[in-house]
Structure formats: structure tokens, C-alpha cells
DSSP file (Angstrom, degrees, kcal/mol; ACC not computed):
  #  RESIDUE AA STRUCTURE BP1 BP2  ACC     N-H-->O    O-->H-N    N-H-->O    O-->H-N    TCO  KAPPA ALPHA  PHI   PSI    X-CA   Y-CA   Z-CA
    1    1 A M     >        0   0    0      0, 0.0     4,-2.0     0, 0.0     5,-0.2   0.000 360.0 360.0 360.0 -50.2    5.1    5.6   19.0
    2    2 A V  H  >  +     0   0    0      1,-0.2     4,-2.5     2,-0.2     5,-0.2   0.911 360.0  49.8 -59.4 -45.3    5.9    3.7   15.7
    3    3 A E  H  > S+     0   0    0      1,-0.2     4,-2.6     2,-0.2    -1,-0.2   0.842 110.6  49.4 -68.1 -27.8    3.9    0.6   16.7
    4    4 A S  H  > S+     0   0    0      2,-0.2     4,-1.6     1,-0.2    -1,-0.2   0.813 112.3  48.1 -79.7 -21.4    0.8    2.6   17.7
    5    5 A R  H  X S+     0   0    0     -4,-2.0     4,-2.3     2,-0.2    -2,-0.2   0.891 112.7  48.4 -77.5 -36.4    1.0    4.5   14.4
    6    6 A Q  H  X S+     0   0    0     -4,-2.5     4,-2.0    -5,-0.2    -2,-0.2   0.904 110.8  51.8 -66.7 -39.4    1.3    1.2   12.5
    7    7 A A  H  X S+     0   0    0     -4,-2.6     4,-1.9    -5,-0.2    -1,-0.2   0.917 109.4  50.4 -55.3 -41.9   -1.6   -0.2   14.6
    8    8 A Q  H  X S+     0   0    0     -4,-1.6     4,-2.1     1,-0.2    -2,-0.2   0.924 108.9  50.5 -66.5 -47.2   -3.7    2.8   13.6
    9    9 A L  H  X S+     0   0    0     -4,-2.3     4,-2.5     1,-0.2    -1,-0.2   0.847 108.3  53.8 -53.6 -38.1   -2.8    2.4   10.0
   10   10 A D  H  X S+     0   0    0     -4,-2.0     4,-1.4     1,-0.2    -1,-0.2   0.888 110.5  45.2 -62.5 -39.2   -3.8   -1.2   10.2
   11   11 A M  H  X S+     0   0    0     -4,-1.9     4,-2.1     2,-0.2    -2,-0.2   0.821 111.9  53.4 -76.1 -31.7   -7.2   -0.3   11.6
   12   12 A I  H  X S+     0   0    0     -4,-2.1     4,-2.3     2,-0.2    -2,-0.2   0.960 114.2  40.1 -58.5 -58.9   -7.6    2.4    9.0
   13   13 A F  H  < S+     0   0    0     -4,-2.5     4,-0.5     2,-0.2    -2,-0.2   0.746 114.3  53.0 -73.3 -22.2   -7.0    0.0    6.0
   14   14 A H  H >< S+     0   0    0     -4,-1.4     3,-1.2    -5,-0.2     4,-0.4   0.951 111.6  47.4 -73.5 -49.3   -9.0   -2.9    7.6
   15   15 A A  H >< S+     0   0    0     -4,-2.1     3,-0.8     1,-0.3    -2,-0.2   0.864 112.7  48.9 -60.0 -39.2  -12.0   -0.4    8.0
   16   16 A L  T 3< S+     0   0    0     -4,-2.3    -1,-0.3     1,-0.2    -2,-0.2   0.588  94.9  74.8 -79.6 -13.5  -11.6    0.8    4.5
   17   17 A S  T <  S+     0   0    0     -3,-1.2    -1,-0.2    -4,-0.5    -2,-0.2   0.675  80.1  84.4 -77.8 -10.6  -11.4   -2.8    3.0
   18   18 A D  S <> S-     0   0    0     -3,-0.8     4,-2.0    -4,-0.4     5,-0.2  -0.818  71.3-146.7 -91.1 125.2  -15.2   -3.3    3.4
   19   19 A P  H  > S+     0   0    0      0, 0.0     4,-2.2     0, 0.0     5,-0.2   0.893 100.2  52.1 -55.3 -43.2  -17.5   -2.1    0.7
   20   20 A T  H  > S+     0   0    0      1,-0.2     4,-2.7     2,-0.2     5,-0.2   0.917 109.2  47.4 -64.5 -42.0  -20.2   -1.3    3.2
   21   21 A R  H  > S+     0   0    0      1,-0.2     4,-2.1     2,-0.2    -1,-0.2   0.909 112.3  51.4 -65.2 -36.7  -17.9    0.8    5.5
   22   22 A R  H  X S+     0   0    0     -4,-2.0     4,-1.9     2,-0.2    -1,-0.2   0.889 110.4  48.1 -64.8 -36.5  -16.7    2.7    2.3
   23   23 A A  H  X S+     0   0    0     -4,-2.2     4,-3.2     2,-0.2     5,-0.3   0.939 110.7  53.0 -68.0 -44.8  -20.4    3.4    1.3
   24   24 A I  H  X S+     0   0    0     -4,-2.7     4,-1.6     1,-0.2    -2,-0.2   0.922 111.3  45.3 -57.5 -46.3  -21.1    4.6    5.0
   25   25 A L  H  < S+     0   0    0     -4,-2.1     4,-0.3     2,-0.2    -1,-0.2   0.858 110.1  53.9 -68.2 -35.9  -18.1    7.0    4.7
   26   26 A Q  H >< S+     0   0    0     -4,-1.9     3,-2.0     1,-0.2     4,-0.5   0.963 109.7  49.6 -68.2 -44.0  -19.2    8.2    1.2
   27   27 A T  H >X S+     0   0    0     -4,-3.2     3,-0.9     1,-0.3     4,-0.8   0.860 105.6  56.2 -60.6 -30.5  -22.7    9.0    2.7
   28   28 A L  T 3< S+     0   0    0     -4,-1.6    47,-0.5    -5,-0.3    -1,-0.3   0.501  89.1  77.9 -80.2  -4.3  -21.2   10.9    5.5
   29   29 A T  T <4 S+     0   0    0     -3,-2.0    -1,-0.2    -4,-0.3    -2,-0.2   0.803  93.8  50.1 -72.8 -23.8  -19.4   13.1    3.0
   30   30 A R  T <4 S-     0   0    0     -3,-0.9     2,-0.3    -4,-0.5    -2,-0.2   0.902 130.2 -43.5 -75.4 -53.2  -22.5   15.0    2.4
   31   31 A H  S  < S-     0   0    0     -4,-0.8    -1,-0.3    42,-0.0    42,-0.1  -0.981  72.8 -68.8-172.4 163.2  -23.5   15.7    6.0
   32   32 A E        -     0   0    0     -2,-0.3     2,-0.3    -3,-0.1    42,-0.2  -0.331  49.5-166.6 -65.4 154.4  -23.7   13.9    9.4
   33   33 A R  E     -A   73   0A   0     40,-1.6    40,-3.1    -5,-0.0     2,-0.1  -0.958  22.3-116.5-141.5 149.8  -26.3   11.2    9.8
   34   34 A S  E  >  -A   72   0A   0     -2,-0.3     4,-2.1    38,-0.3    38,-0.2  -0.520  36.6-109.7 -86.1 163.7  -27.8    9.3   12.6
   35   35 A I  H  > S+     0   0    0     36,-1.2     4,-2.3     1,-0.2     5,-0.2   0.892 121.1  56.0 -58.8 -37.6  -27.2    5.3   12.6
   36   36 A T  H  > S+     0   0    0     35,-0.2     4,-1.2     1,-0.2    -1,-0.2   0.932 106.3  46.9 -65.1 -41.6  -30.8    4.9   11.7
   37   37 A E  H  4 S+     0   0    0      1,-0.2    -1,-0.2     2,-0.2    -2,-0.2   0.862 112.2  52.2 -70.8 -31.3  -30.5    7.1    8.6
   38   38 A L  H  < S+     0   0    0     -4,-2.1     4,-0.3     1,-0.2    -2,-0.2   0.808 106.8  53.4 -72.3 -25.9  -27.3    5.1    7.5
   39   39 A A  H >X>S+     0   0    0     -4,-2.3     3,-1.3     1,-0.2     5,-0.8   0.833  88.5  79.3 -77.5 -27.2  -28.9    1.8    7.8
   40   40 A K  G ><5S+     0   0    0     -4,-1.2     3,-1.1     1,-0.2    -1,-0.2   0.861  96.1  41.8 -42.7 -58.6  -31.9    2.6    5.6
   41   41 A P  G 345S+     0   0    0      0, 0.0    -1,-0.2     0, 0.0    -2,-0.1   0.653 109.3  60.2 -69.2 -19.3  -30.1    2.2    2.1
   42   42 A F  G <45S-     0   0    0     -3,-1.3    -2,-0.2    -4,-0.3     3,-0.1   0.518  93.6-135.6 -95.8  -6.0  -28.2   -1.0    3.1
   43   43 A G  T <<5 +     0   0    0     -3,-1.1     2,-0.3    -4,-0.7    -3,-0.1   0.912  64.2 119.8  57.1  40.2  -31.1   -3.2    3.9
   44   44 A M      < -     0   0    0     -5,-0.8    -1,-0.2     1,-0.1    -2,-0.1  -0.932  68.1 -92.8-133.8 159.5  -29.5   -4.4    7.1
   45   45 A S     >  -     0   0    0     -2,-0.3     4,-2.1     1,-0.1     5,-0.2  -0.169  34.2-112.4 -63.0 154.5  -30.4   -4.3   10.8
   46   46 A L  H  > S+     0   0    0      1,-0.2     4,-2.9     2,-0.2     5,-0.1   0.880 117.7  57.5 -54.0 -36.4  -29.3   -1.5   13.1
   47   47 A A  H  > S+     0   0    0      2,-0.2     4,-1.6     1,-0.2    -1,-0.2   0.903 106.4  47.2 -61.3 -46.6  -27.1   -4.0   14.9
   48   48 A A  H  > S+     0   0    0      2,-0.2     4,-1.5     1,-0.2    -1,-0.2   0.865 115.4  44.7 -67.2 -40.5  -25.2   -4.9   11.8
   49   49 A V  H  X S+     0   0    0     -4,-2.1     4,-2.3     2,-0.2     5,-0.2   0.916 108.7  57.6 -68.9 -43.5  -24.6   -1.3   10.8
   50   50 A S  H  X S+     0   0    0     -4,-2.9     4,-2.6    -5,-0.2    -2,-0.2   0.860 106.1  52.0 -52.8 -35.5  -23.7   -0.5   14.4
   51   51 A K  H  X S+     0   0    0     -4,-1.6     4,-2.0     1,-0.2    -1,-0.2   0.930 110.2  46.4 -71.1 -38.4  -20.8   -3.2   14.1
   52   52 A H  H  X S+     0   0    0     -4,-1.5     4,-1.9     1,-0.2    -1,-0.2   0.851 110.7  53.2 -75.2 -25.6  -19.5   -1.6   11.0
   53   53 A V  H  X S+     0   0    0     -4,-2.3     4,-2.5     2,-0.2    -2,-0.2   0.930 105.0  56.7 -68.0 -45.6  -19.7    1.9   12.7
   54   54 A K  H  X S+     0   0    0     -4,-2.6     4,-2.7     1,-0.2     5,-0.2   0.905 106.3  48.5 -49.3 -45.8  -17.7    0.5   15.6
   55   55 A V  H  X S+     0   0    0     -4,-2.0     4,-1.7     1,-0.2    -1,-0.2   0.946 112.2  48.0 -69.0 -38.4  -15.0   -0.5   13.3
   56   56 A L  H  <>S+     0   0    0     -4,-1.9     5,-2.9     2,-0.2     6,-1.0   0.863 113.7  48.8 -62.3 -33.9  -15.0    3.0   11.5
   57   57 A E  H ><5S+     0   0    0     -4,-2.5     3,-1.6     3,-0.2    -2,-0.2   0.933 107.9  52.9 -75.0 -43.9  -14.9    4.6   15.0
   58   58 A R  H 3<5S+     0   0    0     -4,-2.7    -1,-0.2     1,-0.3    -2,-0.2   0.864 111.6  47.0 -57.1 -35.7  -12.0    2.5   16.2
   59   59 A A  T 3<5S-     0   0    0     -4,-1.7    -1,-0.3    -5,-0.2    -2,-0.2   0.473 114.0-123.5 -82.8  -1.2  -10.1    3.5   13.1
   60   60 A R  T < 5S+     0   0    0     -3,-1.6    19,-0.7    -5,-0.1    20,-0.2   0.819  75.4 127.2  59.9  31.5  -11.1    7.1   13.8
   61   61 A L  S   <S+     0   0    0     -5,-2.9    15,-3.0    -6,-0.2     2,-0.3   0.702  75.2  28.0 -83.2 -26.6  -12.7    7.4   10.4
   62   62 A V  E     -B   75   0A   0     -6,-1.0     2,-0.4    13,-0.3    13,-0.2  -0.912  69.7-144.6-129.6 162.7  -15.9    8.6   12.0
   63   63 A Q  E     -B   74   0A   0     11,-3.3    11,-2.0    -2,-0.3     2,-0.4  -0.955  14.0-146.5-120.7 149.0  -16.9   10.5   15.2
   64   64 A R  E     -B   73   0A   0     -2,-0.4     2,-0.4     9,-0.2     9,-0.2  -0.952  11.8-172.7-117.3 132.9  -20.1    9.9   17.1
   65   65 A E  E     -B   72   0A   0      7,-2.8     7,-3.5    -2,-0.4     2,-0.4  -0.994  15.3-143.0-124.2 137.2  -22.0   12.5   18.9
   66   66 A R  E     +B   71   0A   0     -2,-0.4     2,-0.3     5,-0.2     5,-0.2  -0.840  19.5 176.1-103.9 133.8  -24.9   11.7   21.2
   67   67 A R  E >   -B   70   0A   0      3,-2.5     3,-1.6    -2,-0.4     2,-0.3  -0.898  65.5 -50.6-133.7 106.8  -27.9   14.1   21.2
   68   68 A G  T 3  S-     0   0    0     -2,-0.3    -1,-0.0     1,-0.2     0, 0.0  -0.492 121.3 -20.1  56.8-124.2  -30.7   12.8   23.4
   69   69 A S  T 3  S+     0   0    0     -2,-0.3     2,-0.3    -3,-0.1    -1,-0.2   0.293 123.4  83.8 -97.4  13.4  -31.4    9.3   22.5
   70   70 A F  E <   - B   0  67A   0     -3,-1.6    -3,-2.5   -35,-0.0     2,-0.5  -0.850  63.4-146.9-116.7 147.5  -29.8    9.5   19.0
   71   71 A S  E     - B   0  66A   0     -2,-0.3   -36,-1.2    -5,-0.2     2,-0.4  -0.969  15.7-162.9-113.1 128.6  -26.2    9.1   17.9
   72   72 A Y  E     -AB  34  65A   0     -7,-3.5    -7,-2.8    -2,-0.5     2,-0.4  -0.916   4.6-153.4-113.2 137.0  -25.1   11.2   15.0
   73   73 A L  E     +AB  33  64A   0    -40,-3.1   -40,-1.6    -2,-0.4     2,-0.3  -0.848  14.5 175.0-114.8 147.7  -21.9   10.4   13.0
   74   74 A R  E     - B   0  63A   0    -11,-2.0   -11,-3.3    -2,-0.4   -45,-0.1  -0.916  40.6 -85.3-140.1 162.5  -19.7   12.6   11.0
   75   75 A L  E     - B   0  62A   0    -47,-0.5     2,-0.6    -2,-0.3   -13,-0.3  -0.393  28.0-145.3 -72.5 151.5  -16.3   11.9    9.2
   76   76 A G    >>  -     0   0    0    -15,-3.0     4,-0.8     1,-0.1     3,-0.6  -0.944  14.2-168.0-112.6 108.1  -13.1   12.1   11.2
   77   77 A G  H 3> S+     0   0    0     -2,-0.6     4,-1.7     1,-0.2     3,-0.2   0.760  71.6  71.9 -72.8 -25.1  -10.6   13.5    8.7
   78   78 A D  H 3> S+     0   0    0      1,-0.3     4,-2.6     2,-0.2    -1,-0.2   0.882  96.0  52.9 -66.8 -33.2   -7.3   12.9   10.5
   79   79 A A  H <> S+     0   0    0    -19,-0.7     4,-2.3    -3,-0.6    -1,-0.3   0.933 109.5  47.8 -66.9 -40.9   -7.5    9.2   10.0
   80   80 A M  H  X S+     0   0    0     -4,-0.8     4,-2.3    -3,-0.2    -1,-0.2   0.832 109.9  53.7 -73.6 -25.9   -7.9    9.6    6.3
   81   81 A L  H  X S+     0   0    0     -4,-1.7     4,-1.8     2,-0.2    -1,-0.2   0.887 106.0  53.5 -68.4 -40.6   -5.0   12.0    6.2
   82   82 A T  H  X S+     0   0    0     -4,-2.6     4,-2.0     2,-0.2    -2,-0.2   0.927 111.6  46.4 -55.8 -47.2   -2.8    9.4    8.0
   83   83 A A  H  X S+     0   0    0     -4,-2.3     4,-2.5     1,-0.2     5,-0.2   0.945 110.4  49.6 -57.5 -50.2   -3.7    7.1    5.3
   84   84 A Q  H  X S+     0   0    0     -4,-2.3     4,-2.2     1,-0.2    -1,-0.2   0.796 109.6  53.7 -63.7 -28.0   -3.1    9.4    2.5
   85   85 A Q  H  X S+     0   0    0     -4,-1.8     4,-2.7     2,-0.2    -1,-0.2   0.925 109.7  48.2 -66.8 -47.9    0.4   10.4    4.0
   86   86 A W  H  X S+     0   0    0     -4,-2.0     4,-1.7     2,-0.2    -2,-0.2   0.902 112.9  47.9 -65.5 -40.1    1.4    6.7    4.1
   87   87 A I  H  X S+     0   0    0     -4,-2.5     4,-3.1     2,-0.2    -1,-0.2   0.939 111.7  49.5 -60.0 -47.6    0.2    6.2    0.5
   88   88 A D  H  X S+     0   0    0     -4,-2.2     4,-1.6     1,-0.2    -2,-0.2   0.942 110.6  49.9 -61.1 -47.4    2.0    9.3   -0.7
   89   89 A R  H  X S+     0   0    0     -4,-2.7     4,-1.1     1,-0.2    -1,-0.2   0.851 117.5  41.4 -57.4 -37.2    5.3    8.2    1.1
   90   90 A N  H  X S+     0   0    0     -4,-1.7     4,-2.2     1,-0.2    -1,-0.2   0.828 105.9  63.6 -88.0 -34.1    5.0    4.7   -0.5
   91   91 A R  H  X S+     0   0    0     -4,-3.1     4,-2.5     2,-0.2     5,-0.2   0.882 102.4  50.7 -51.2 -47.3    3.9    6.0   -3.9
   92   92 A T  H  X S+     0   0    0     -4,-1.6     4,-2.8     2,-0.2     5,-0.2   0.949 108.3  51.4 -63.4 -49.2    7.2    7.7   -4.4
   93   93 A V  H  X S+     0   0    0     -4,-1.1     4,-2.2     1,-0.2    -2,-0.2   0.921 114.1  42.3 -51.8 -47.4    9.2    4.7   -3.6
   94   94 A W  H  X S+     0   0    0     -4,-2.2     4,-2.3     2,-0.2    -2,-0.2   0.853 111.4  55.2 -72.1 -34.2    7.3    2.5   -6.0
   95   95 A E  H  X S+     0   0    0     -4,-2.5     4,-2.4     2,-0.2    -1,-0.2   0.925 112.2  45.4 -59.4 -47.8    7.3    5.2   -8.8
   96   96 A D  H  X S+     0   0    0     -4,-2.8     4,-2.6    -5,-0.2     5,-0.2   0.933 112.4  48.7 -66.7 -43.3   11.1    5.4   -8.4
   97   97 A R  H  X S+     0   0    0     -4,-2.2     4,-2.0    -5,-0.2    -1,-0.2   0.893 114.8  46.8 -65.6 -35.9   11.6    1.6   -8.4
   98   98 A L  H  X S+     0   0    0     -4,-2.3     4,-2.3     2,-0.2    -1,-0.2   0.860 110.2  53.3 -72.1 -34.0    9.2    1.3  -11.6
   99   99 A E  H  X S+     0   0    0     -4,-2.4     4,-2.4     2,-0.2     5,-0.2   0.956 110.2  46.2 -59.7 -54.2   11.1    4.1  -13.2
  100  100 A A  H  X S+     0   0    0     -4,-2.6     4,-2.4     1,-0.2    -2,-0.2   0.886 112.4  50.4 -64.5 -37.4   14.5    2.4  -12.7
  101  101 A L  H  X S+     0   0    0     -4,-2.0     4,-2.6    -5,-0.2    -1,-0.2   0.927 110.8  50.6 -67.1 -40.2   13.1   -1.1  -13.9
  102  102 A K  H  X S+     0   0    0     -4,-2.3     4,-2.5     1,-0.2    -2,-0.2   0.908 113.0  45.3 -69.5 -37.9   11.7    0.8  -17.1
  103  103 A N  H  X S+     0   0    0     -4,-2.4     4,-1.9     2,-0.2    -1,-0.2   0.899 113.0  52.3 -73.6 -33.4   15.2    2.4  -17.8
  104  104 A L  H  X S+     0   0    0     -4,-2.4     4,-1.7    -5,-0.2    -2,-0.2   0.937 112.5  42.6 -53.0 -50.4   16.7   -1.0  -17.1
  105  105 A M  H  X S+     0   0    0     -4,-2.6     4,-1.8     1,-0.2    -2,-0.2   0.876 112.9  52.9 -71.6 -35.4   14.5   -2.7  -19.6
  106  106 A E  H  X S+     0   0    0     -4,-2.5     4,-1.1     1,-0.2    -1,-0.2   0.835 107.9  51.9 -62.4 -34.9   14.8    0.0  -22.1
  107  107 A G  H  X S+     0   0    0     -4,-1.9     4,-0.8     2,-0.2    -2,-0.2   0.840 110.4  48.1 -71.6 -38.5   18.6   -0.2  -21.9
  108  108 A K  H  < S+     0   0    0     -4,-1.7    -2,-0.2     1,-0.2    -1,-0.2   0.796 107.4  55.8 -70.1 -30.9   18.5   -4.0  -22.5
  109  109 A Q  H  < S+     0   0    0     -4,-1.8    -1,-0.2     1,-0.2    -2,-0.2   0.830 105.3  52.4 -73.5 -34.0   16.2   -3.7  -25.5
  110  110 A Q  H  <        0   0    0     -4,-1.1    -1,-0.2     1,-0.2    -2,-0.2   0.726 360.0 360.0 -73.8 -21.0   18.7   -1.3  -27.2
  111  111 A S     <        0   0    0     -4,-0.8    -1,-0.2    -3,-0.1    -2,-0.1   0.505 360.0 360.0 -64.9 360.0   21.6   -3.7  -26.7
């Protein structure tokens, strides 16, 4: 279970590491879109956009629904929640460490 959760996190952060994929996600925050609609502002082929979409799908950041001959995409919120939970857990660890370092440095400066 831990390994599959870790693998899911790896896929999420890999998907989010690309500016085109982040832009696709931003576009989908307004409403669902077809892949054709998503491709227009990027000036890239449908095949290139489809590759980005597949990465987002594997990470569960988007969900695809087929209607006739068109595929429509919408945000898949659970993956973003998974990433946010990981960030929140690690943020408290780093905030505590930085606070301890600050206290240590302030203590040395007063000596």
C-alpha cells in the first residue's frame, strides 16, 4: 500500500512538473473541454496534447469521458488532494526544522 501511494505521488509530481500540463489543468478549472479545444491555444498537434493528457490521466489529475467521437476531460480532484496532503505533512516538518535553526542561530548571536 505504501509503495503504491508513493508511486501515485511520483506520477502526480511528474505530471505537474511540465508547464504545458499545468496549463492544461488550469484551463480545465473553468469547465470540461475536449482534447481539440485544449490543443488550440498551445499550437501543438493533437497527438502531442494527447501525450500530455495521458500523463495527466495516469496521475489521475484528469478524467476522460467519451461522448460519441469526442473525448471530454475534467479535473480529477483526488490526486490534487493527495499531493496537497503530502505537502502539508512535509511543510510542518520543515517549518519545525527551520524554526529550530532560527532559534539556534539567534542563541549563538546573543552569546
